[in-house]
N, C-alpha and C positions, 0 to 999 in steps of 0.2 A: 540540844534540848532544845525547846522555845516556850520560855514561860508566857500563861495567856492570861491569867489574873493573880492578884494576890489580896486576900482578905485580912483586916487586922481587928483585934480585937477591943481596939479603941483603952488598952491600958497599956501604962508605962511599966518597967520593972522587972525585972526577968520572973520572977515568981509568978508576974501576973500574966505577963503578956502569950497573947496565943496567936497565931499567925496560921494562914490554909492556902494554897499554890494552888493552881491549875498551868499545867504544862502537857506540852505531847513533843512527841517526836517519830514523824514517820505517821502510821496509823494508828500506835498506840496514844493512849491519856494518861498521863499520870497525877495522882491529887496526894499532896503532901499536907498533913497535920504534924504543925510544928508547935510545942509547948518550950516558952523559956526562952525567947529570943536569938538573937544567932547561935549561941554555942546552946543552945537547947536541945529536948531531943524528939526526935523526928517519925512519925509512923506514916507508910507510901503505900499508895495503890493504885493499881497495873488496872486500867480498864479498855475496849475494844472501841468502844463510840464518846462521841463527846456526852450524848446524853445519859450517858450511863456515869461519865465524871460528875456530870453537872448534877444529878439525884446524889451522888455523895457529896457532895460541894454544900449542896443545900441542909443535910442530913446533920450537915458539921455545924455549920450556921444559925440552928435553931440552938433556940434557949434560951437564957438572959442579958446574955453577950450585945454588946453594942457594935456591931459586926460594922465596919465600914470596910470599900474598895480602895484599894489605893492605885494609884495609875501605874501602866507597866511602858514603858519607852518602846516605840517598834523597835524595831533587830532592825539596822543597817543592810540593808538591799541592793 
């Protein structure tokens, strides 16, 4: 599975931090919504197209949080 994008709500601390990840594997696209940092609780969503996955991401990023996109290091080829 390849991670394509990562967003963070710019808040520190286990109780406040939220992350959203966009990943792909083959023809499938995955969105992970995580609350609570690396040990937090995640919800996973699976899509057949990048557009559908990005629609979900846009919905998750809407609201009062100050979301930032974090850089993703390209996979070694």
